[in-house]
All heavy atoms as an XYZ file, in Angstrom:
640
protein
N      71.471     69.831     -9.965
C      71.692     69.708     -8.548
C      70.352     70.045     -7.772
O      69.615     70.927     -8.149
C      72.776     70.527     -8.037
C      73.994     69.939     -8.217
S      75.124     70.758     -6.994
C      76.636     70.160     -7.328
N      70.172     69.227     -6.768
C      68.893     69.426     -5.969
C      69.276     70.311     -4.726
O      70.402     70.177     -4.155
C      68.376     68.220     -5.541
O      67.342     68.358     -4.627
N      68.427     71.183     -4.393
C      68.622     71.997     -3.120
C      67.732     71.518     -1.960
O      67.455     72.287     -1.128
C      68.292     73.450     -3.425
C      69.223     74.108     -4.299
O      70.408     73.785     -4.337
N      68.759     75.096     -5.123
N      67.494     70.182     -2.022
C      66.701     69.632     -0.992
C      67.511     68.830      0.015
O      68.571     68.204     -0.372
C      65.631     68.693     -1.574
C      64.746     69.312     -2.520
N      63.737     70.259     -1.999
C      64.534     69.229     -3.865
C      63.046     70.692     -3.189
N      63.571     70.160     -4.192
N      67.251     68.926      1.287
C      67.864     68.068      2.305
C      66.816     67.137      2.797
O      65.728     67.429      3.168
C      68.344     69.001      3.457
C      69.411     69.930      2.920
C      68.919     68.137      4.544
C      69.769     71.003      3.990
N      67.200     65.782      2.726
C      66.265     64.819      3.299
C      66.773     64.371      4.583
O      67.965     64.141      4.881
C      66.313     63.577      2.326
C      65.752     63.836      1.089
C      65.743     62.516      0.157
C      65.153     62.802     -1.132
N      64.934     61.681     -2.045
N      65.785     64.420      5.524
C      66.026     64.020      6.917
C      65.287     62.716      7.308
O      64.115     62.658      7.009
C      65.615     65.222      7.850
C      65.773     64.860      9.363
C      66.377     66.455      7.509
N      66.038     61.817      7.827
C      65.387     60.513      8.210
C      65.013     60.737      9.785
O      65.880     60.550     10.580
C      66.360     59.436      7.973
C      65.865     58.041      8.417
O      64.706     57.985      8.993
O      66.597     57.078      8.067
N      63.753     61.044      9.948
C      63.368     61.359     11.300
C      63.469     60.113     12.222
O      63.621     60.295     13.378
C      61.901     61.935     11.277
O      61.019     61.173     10.587
C      61.906     63.342     10.640
N      63.187     58.926     11.670
C      63.285     57.730     12.474
C      64.718     57.493     12.986
O      64.916     57.162     14.096
C      62.834     56.537     11.688
N      65.677     57.844     12.128
C      67.129     57.762     12.486
C      67.408     58.789     13.578
O      68.042     58.383     14.582
C      67.982     57.879     11.322
C      69.482     57.791     11.598
N      70.037     56.518     11.970
C      70.459     58.625     11.727
C      71.303     56.684     12.217
N      71.541     57.954     12.086
N      66.902     59.961     13.477
C      67.170     60.954     14.426
C      66.506     60.602     15.818
O      67.195     60.822     16.887
C      66.653     62.353     13.950
C      67.558     62.885     12.764
C      66.649     63.419     15.089
C      67.064     64.078     12.139
N      65.362     60.024     15.659
C      64.612     59.571     16.926
C      65.465     58.465     17.630
O      65.604     58.530     18.851
C      63.253     59.122     16.620
O      62.477     60.270     16.132
C      62.523     58.670     17.902
N      66.033     57.607     16.821
C      66.837     56.487     17.282
C      68.029     56.933     17.948
O      68.494     56.579     19.163
C      67.136     55.437     16.231
N      68.717     58.016     17.382
C      69.886     58.579     17.951
C      69.548     59.378     19.245
O      70.277     59.286     20.229
C      70.563     59.578     16.936
C      71.635     60.453     17.625
C      71.138     58.809     15.740
N      68.484     60.052     19.193
C      68.024     60.775     20.387
C      67.828     59.727     21.559
O      68.176     60.011     22.727
C      66.734     61.559     20.173
N      67.233     58.551     21.293
C      66.991     57.583     22.269
C      68.299     57.023     22.799
O      68.422     56.767     24.088
C      66.186     56.425     21.704
C      64.692     56.968     21.462
O      64.164     57.924     22.116
N      64.043     56.221     20.662
N      69.275     56.832     21.948
C      70.647     56.378     22.322
C      71.275     57.365     23.237
O      71.820     57.029     24.321
C      71.491     56.051     21.200
C      71.314     54.646     20.699
C      72.408     54.217     19.759
N      72.943     55.240     18.862
C      72.760     55.178     17.580
N      72.154     54.131     16.966
N      73.229     56.120     16.843
N      71.220     58.640     22.863
C      71.776     59.800     23.556
C      71.080     59.741     25.013
O      71.859     59.931     26.104
C      71.629     61.092     22.969
C      72.568     61.143     21.740
C      72.044     62.226     23.947
C      72.312     62.242     20.808
N      69.803     59.649     25.138
C      69.060     59.669     26.395
C      69.458     58.465     27.244
O      69.649     58.579     28.473
C      67.566     59.569     26.108
N      69.637     57.341     26.571
C      70.152     56.160     27.353
C      71.541     56.368     27.891
O      71.872     56.013     29.070
C      70.066     54.838     26.495
C      68.680     54.431     26.296
O      67.771     54.783     26.965
N      68.571     53.608     25.141
N      72.418     56.936     27.194
C      73.813     57.258     27.653
C      73.677     58.262     28.764
O      74.451     58.130     29.734
C      74.668     57.833     26.566
C      75.073     56.788     25.512
C      75.014     57.200     24.103
C      75.507     55.529     25.823
C      75.466     56.230     23.120
C      75.811     54.581     24.865
C      75.831     55.013     23.490
O      76.190     54.132     22.545
N      72.788     59.267     28.626
C      72.698     60.225     29.645
C      72.267     59.665     31.028
O      72.779     59.949     32.054
C      71.764     61.282     29.168
C      71.951     62.650     29.841
O      72.948     63.007     30.370
N      70.783     63.344     29.992
N      71.266     58.735     30.861
C      70.766     58.089     32.120
C      71.884     57.165     32.646
O      72.058     57.206     33.958
C      69.506     57.242     31.795
O      68.490     58.106     31.211
C      68.980     56.457     32.991
N      72.584     56.470     31.853
C      73.664     55.615     32.340
C      74.727     56.464     33.106
O      75.299     56.079     34.118
C      74.303     54.813     31.199
N      75.200     57.595     32.444
C      76.164     58.421     33.094
C      75.667     58.961     34.478
O      76.491     58.985     35.439
C      76.476     59.630     32.133
C      77.272     59.110     30.962
C      77.336     60.686     32.842
C      77.430     60.226     29.878
N      74.394     59.365     34.552
C      73.850     59.799     35.857
C      73.850     58.671     36.839
O      74.272     58.829     37.975
C      72.474     60.242     35.639
C      71.901     60.939     36.785
C      70.580     61.639     36.592
N      70.634     62.868     37.490
C      69.789     63.757     37.377
N      68.852     63.859     36.395
N      69.776     64.714     38.162
N      73.487     57.425     36.432
C      73.507     56.310     37.325
C      74.968     55.949     37.694
O      75.180     55.630     38.947
C      72.968     55.042     36.566
O      72.930     53.906     37.437
N      75.903     55.952     36.854
C      77.257     55.680     37.173
C      77.867     56.721     38.142
O      78.578     56.471     39.056
C      78.112     55.638     35.876
C      77.862     54.387     35.058
O      77.241     53.507     35.534
O      78.289     54.377     33.974
N      77.510     57.908     37.840
C      77.849     59.013     38.820
C      77.403     58.829     40.180
O      78.103     59.049     41.241
C      77.462     60.429     38.243
C      78.373     61.509     38.676
C      79.223     62.016     37.656
C      78.310     62.052     39.871
C      80.062     63.053     38.015
C      79.181     63.149     40.213
C      80.080     63.663     39.253
N      76.162     58.381     40.257
C      75.595     58.035     41.658
C      76.362     56.887     42.330
O      76.507     56.891     43.614
C      74.109     57.739     41.485
O      73.353     58.889     41.061
N      76.699     55.944     41.544
C      77.385     54.823     42.097
C      78.848     55.254     42.582
O      79.247     54.915     43.732
C      77.654     53.783     40.987
N      79.503     56.172     41.835
C      80.769     56.678     42.321
C      80.523     57.545     43.544
O      81.338     57.438     44.537
C      81.398     57.661     41.191
C      82.593     58.400     41.781
C      81.834     56.772     40.013
N      79.463     58.256     43.650
C      79.114     59.054     44.843
C      78.948     58.188     46.047
O      79.495     58.482     47.194
C      77.906     59.954     44.619
C      77.569     60.868     45.807
C      76.399     61.829     45.502
O      75.572     61.478     44.703
O      76.474     62.839     46.157
N      78.199     57.178     45.820
C      77.992     56.137     47.003
C      79.396     55.543     47.408
O      79.682     55.335     48.590
C      77.079     54.984     46.597
C      75.681     55.462     46.442
O      75.291     56.558     47.093
N      74.874     54.814     45.704
N      80.294     55.209     46.427
C      81.632     54.684     46.797
C      82.446     55.749     47.540
O      83.129     55.438     48.499
C      82.376     54.289     45.546
N      82.355     57.000     47.106
C      83.038     58.114     47.798
C      82.529     58.198     49.329
O      83.276     58.331     50.125
C      82.851     59.414     47.105
C      83.709     59.403     45.746
C      83.297     60.601     47.886
C      85.158     59.495     45.805
N      81.284     58.093     49.426
C      80.708     58.169     50.770
C      81.135     56.983     51.643
O      81.471     57.252     52.839
C      79.162     58.219     50.625
C      78.533     59.479     50.291
C      77.023     59.415     50.103
C      76.427     60.683     49.583
N      74.942     60.571     49.457
N      81.195     55.777     51.085
C      81.659     54.645     51.850
C      83.118     54.816     52.198
O      83.591     54.595     53.267
C      81.574     53.380     50.941
O      80.124     53.188     50.814
N      83.907     55.304     51.287
C      85.358     55.529     51.405
C      85.517     56.496     52.551
O      86.451     56.374     53.414
C      86.049     55.988     50.125
C      87.452     56.202     50.100
C      88.189     54.878     50.441
C      87.928     56.743     48.821
N      84.746     57.558     52.480
C      84.830     58.699     53.475
C      84.691     58.116     54.920
O      85.240     58.681     55.937
N      83.922     57.078     55.062
C      83.577     56.651     56.477
C      84.757     55.725     57.026
O      84.780     55.483     58.072
C      82.193     55.784     56.432
O      82.477     54.575     55.632
N      85.715     55.251     56.112
C      86.763     54.432     56.588
C      88.209     55.212     56.285
O      89.189     54.668     56.856
C      86.750     53.102     55.946
C      85.524     52.331     56.355
C      86.903     53.175     54.429
N      88.220     56.194     55.568
C      89.415     56.876     55.355
C      89.505     58.273     55.902
O      88.880     59.190     55.322
C      89.618     56.877     53.820
C      90.930     57.512     53.248
C      92.099     57.539     53.919
C      91.072     58.124     51.973
N      93.055     58.201     53.063
C      92.457     58.597     51.905
C      90.309     58.366     50.902
C      92.965     59.193     50.807
C      90.857     59.033     49.839
C      92.127     59.466     49.776
N      90.143     58.460     56.893
C      90.194     59.686     57.683
C      91.596     60.245     57.544
O      92.606     59.805     58.081
C      89.937     59.507     59.115
C      88.466     59.544     59.485
C      87.757     60.869     59.114
O      88.246     61.857     59.327
O      86.604     60.763     58.632
N      91.707     61.340     56.708
C      92.985     62.049     56.547
C      92.706     63.326     55.850
O      91.646     63.580     55.240
C      94.036     61.193     55.817
O      93.619     61.126     54.504
N      93.761     64.125     55.732
C      93.713     65.349     54.993
C      93.397     64.975     53.484
O      92.664     65.637     52.855
C      94.993     66.281     55.068
C      94.945     67.408     54.107
C      94.984     66.717     56.574
N      94.157     63.979     52.980
C      93.935     63.578     51.584
C      92.595     63.077     51.352
O      92.029     63.406     50.226
C      94.970     62.496     51.338
N      91.939     62.436     52.241
C      90.560     61.934     52.021
C      89.620     63.124     51.996
O      88.740     63.182     51.034
C      90.171     60.946     53.114
O      89.812     61.625     54.337
N      89.795     64.084     52.798
C      88.885     65.290     52.780
C      89.162     66.086     51.502
O      88.147     66.518     50.834
C      89.209     66.132     53.932
C      88.808     65.550     55.272
N      87.499     65.351     55.646
C      89.453     65.071     56.345
C      87.397     64.775     56.855
N      88.595     64.583     57.315
N      90.346     66.168     51.066
C      90.598     66.805     49.760
C      90.006     66.036     48.585
O      89.346     66.660     47.650
C      92.131     66.905     49.518
C      92.734     67.947     50.485
O      92.143     68.802     51.040
N      94.039     67.897     50.629
N      90.104     64.763     48.648
C      89.521     63.877     47.525
C      88.000     64.053     47.503
O      87.335     64.188     46.430
C      89.978     62.471     47.670
N      87.383     63.967     48.676
C      85.947     64.008     48.726
C      85.445     65.445     48.403
O      84.526     65.531     47.627
C      85.421     63.533     50.164
C      85.706     62.110     50.381
C      84.047     63.921     50.403
C      85.541     61.647     51.808
N      86.177     66.423     48.804
C      85.725     67.809     48.459
C      85.906     68.027     46.967
O      85.087     68.724     46.404
C      86.595     68.810     49.258
C      86.106     68.927     50.768
O      85.069     68.438     51.145
N      87.060     69.344     51.613
N      86.977     67.526     46.396
C      87.138     67.632     44.940
C      86.051     66.924     44.223
O      85.522     67.482     43.252
C      88.544     67.117     44.577
O      89.586     67.810     45.068
N      85.664     65.806     44.644
C      84.535     65.050     43.958
C      83.388     65.906     44.063
O      82.557     66.129     43.092
C      84.280     63.702     44.694
C      83.061     63.092     44.179
C      83.039     62.463     42.874
C      81.897     63.119     44.762
C      81.900     61.812     42.395
C      80.702     62.472     44.331
C      80.694     61.925     43.126
N      83.005     66.450     45.208
C      81.751     67.238     45.418
C      81.821     68.518     44.596
O      80.702     68.971     44.115
C      81.424     67.500     46.838
C      80.996     66.276     47.562
N      79.676     65.747     47.356
C      81.613     65.536     48.575
C      79.637     64.661     48.070
N      80.630     64.532     48.826
N      82.961     69.117     44.431
C      83.142     70.253     43.600
C      82.740     69.954     42.121
O      82.085     70.688     41.426
C      84.491     70.857     43.719
O      84.828     71.385     44.978
N      83.309     68.838     41.645
C      83.019     68.438     40.271
C      81.399     68.164     40.197
O      80.834     68.518     39.130
C      83.789     67.148     39.962
C      85.304     67.589     39.885
C      83.325     66.535     38.636
C      86.242     66.379     39.679
N      80.953     67.432     41.132
C      79.518     67.012     41.085
C      78.705     68.317     41.028
O      77.785     68.421     40.250
C      79.184     66.140     42.293
C      77.694     65.800     42.342
C      77.380     65.110     43.556
C      75.840     64.759     43.386
N      75.056     65.401     44.462
N      78.922     69.203     41.905
C      78.102     70.500     42.020
C      78.241     71.308     40.749
O      77.313     71.908     40.321
C      78.560     71.284     43.192
C      78.155     70.635     44.506
O      77.366     69.709     44.494
N      78.882     70.948     45.621
N      79.395     71.289     40.112
C      79.663     72.048     38.953
C      79.106     71.456     37.614
O      78.697     72.194     36.782
C      81.131     72.330     38.676
N      79.068     70.123     37.584
C      78.658     69.494     36.308
C      77.538     68.486     36.350
O      76.893     68.366     35.282
C      79.925     68.727     35.718
C      81.050     69.717     35.356
C      82.184     69.668     36.303
C      81.062     70.479     34.386
C      83.269     70.508     36.071
C      82.090     71.374     34.141
C      83.201     71.327     34.973
O      84.284     72.186     34.785
N      77.218     67.853     37.446
C      76.281     66.813     37.378
C      74.952     67.125     36.950
O      74.551     66.612     35.856
C      76.232     66.231     38.909
C      75.290     65.132     39.030
C      75.634     63.838     38.555
C      74.128     65.201     39.809
C      74.789     62.746     38.857
C      73.267     64.151     40.102
C      73.555     62.945     39.476
O      72.796     61.814     39.689
N      74.222     68.028     37.568
C      72.885     68.312     37.122
C      72.894     69.226     35.743
O      72.047     68.967     34.888
C      72.086     69.139     38.157
C      71.633     68.142     39.297
O      71.393     66.920     39.027
O      71.581     68.584     40.427
N      73.826     70.104     35.701
C      73.932     70.921     34.455
C      74.154     70.070     33.232
O      73.499     70.282     32.243
C      75.015     72.042     34.644
C      74.746     73.082     35.674
O      73.576     73.290     35.956
N      75.786     73.588     36.257
N      75.186     69.194     33.273
C      75.353     68.367     32.055
C      74.189     67.492     31.765
O      73.769     67.405     30.691
C      76.566     67.411     32.476
C      76.996     66.613     31.202
C      77.575     65.240     31.624
N      76.720     64.506     32.435
C      75.651     63.791     31.935
N      75.359     63.772     30.679
N      74.894     63.130     32.764
N      73.560     66.875     32.819
C      72.346     66.059     32.563
C      71.301     66.840     31.896
O      70.682     66.438     30.891
C      71.883     65.412     33.863
C      70.609     64.642     33.604
C      70.836     63.260     33.226
C      69.383     65.086     33.837
C      69.725     62.501     33.065
C      68.265     64.286     33.598
C      68.478     63.048     33.210
O      67.310     62.207     32.984
N      70.971     67.984     32.339
C      69.914     68.863     31.839
C      70.189     69.297     30.417
O      69.291     69.437     29.639
C      69.444     69.897     32.756
C      68.877     69.386     34.069
N      67.673     68.782     33.956
C      69.197     69.508     35.362
C      67.355     68.352     35.196
N      68.227     68.831     36.081
N      71.391     69.720     30.091
C      71.793     70.185     28.786
C      71.567     69.043     27.771
O      70.973     69.239     26.706
C      73.204     70.674     28.701
C      73.742     70.816     27.383
C      73.281     71.989     29.385
N      72.019     67.796     28.111
C      71.915     66.651     27.275
C      70.383     66.319     27.070
O      69.953     65.964     26.008
C      72.681     65.476     27.707
C      72.365     64.254     26.875
C      74.213     65.860     27.645
N      69.699     66.365     28.281
C      68.164     66.098     28.166
C      67.419     67.048     27.233
O      66.544     66.726     26.504
C      67.601     66.138     29.632
C      66.131     65.783     29.780
C      65.747     65.808     31.226
O      65.968     66.896     31.906
O      65.184     64.789     31.611
N      67.864     68.315     27.368
C      67.226     69.425     26.433
C      67.544     69.101     25.031
O      66.761     69.277     24.156
C      67.729     70.797     26.855
C      67.043     71.287     28.134
O      66.030     70.694     28.591
N      67.651     72.204     28.812
N      68.823     68.664     24.657
C      69.191     68.417     23.378
C      68.353     67.215     22.838
O      67.928     67.151     21.712
C      70.707     68.015     23.307
C      71.167     67.743     21.955
C      71.088     68.662     20.886
C      71.760     66.495     21.636
C      71.548     68.456     19.652
C      72.254     66.206     20.404
C      72.038     67.157     19.409
O      72.523     66.858     18.167
N      68.150     66.153     23.786
C      67.358     64.997     23.373
C      65.895     65.411     23.017
O      65.355     65.038     21.996
C      67.384     63.878     24.375
C      66.372     62.822     24.150
C      68.744     63.316     24.447
N      65.429     66.356     23.856
C      64.013     66.874     23.627
C      63.959     67.513     22.281
O      63.011     67.357     21.449
C      63.640     67.724     24.750
O      63.628     67.059     25.963
C      62.246     68.360     24.531
N      65.005     68.363     21.994
C      65.028     69.094     20.731
C      65.094     68.124     19.520
O      64.352     68.316     18.506
C      66.239     69.966     20.646
C      66.632     70.512     19.353
C      65.856     71.557     18.806
C      67.683     69.887     18.642
C      66.225     72.007     17.542
C      67.968     70.486     17.284
C      67.249     71.495     16.825
N      65.890     67.061     19.618
C      65.960     66.067     18.562
C      64.599     65.276     18.320
O      64.293     64.933     17.154
C      67.024     65.066     18.787
C      68.461     65.562     18.684
C      69.449     64.474     19.180
C      68.820     66.108     17.304
N      63.925     65.176     19.325
C      62.697     64.396     19.331
C      61.482     65.168     18.792
O      60.474     64.661     18.467
C      62.270     63.791     20.657
C      63.155     62.711     21.054
C      62.880     62.197     22.462
N      63.618     60.916     22.802
C      63.793     60.517     23.979
N      63.191     61.167     25.022
N      64.434     59.447     24.229
N      61.737     66.491     18.599
C      60.610     67.360     18.144
C      60.406     67.235     16.661
O      61.220     66.992     15.942
C      60.844     68.824     18.580
C      60.871     69.055     19.986
C      61.104     70.484     20.363
O      61.612     71.252     19.524
N      60.866     70.873     21.611
């Protein structure tokens, strides 16, 4: 038996690129949702609208940048 591990660096780089593309797409989609929420907020005035908009912003503030940067750091690690 061999105690060697073979790593296909080209495959890892390709996977890192796919993850980076997904990360960018998620960020872009999140921005599109944010724009839709802003548009909705200008025509929907109620307690429910304020709750929905505030909930969206809570999620955005908690996860948007943090999630993006964690995945970006992982992609950087894979590309090293």
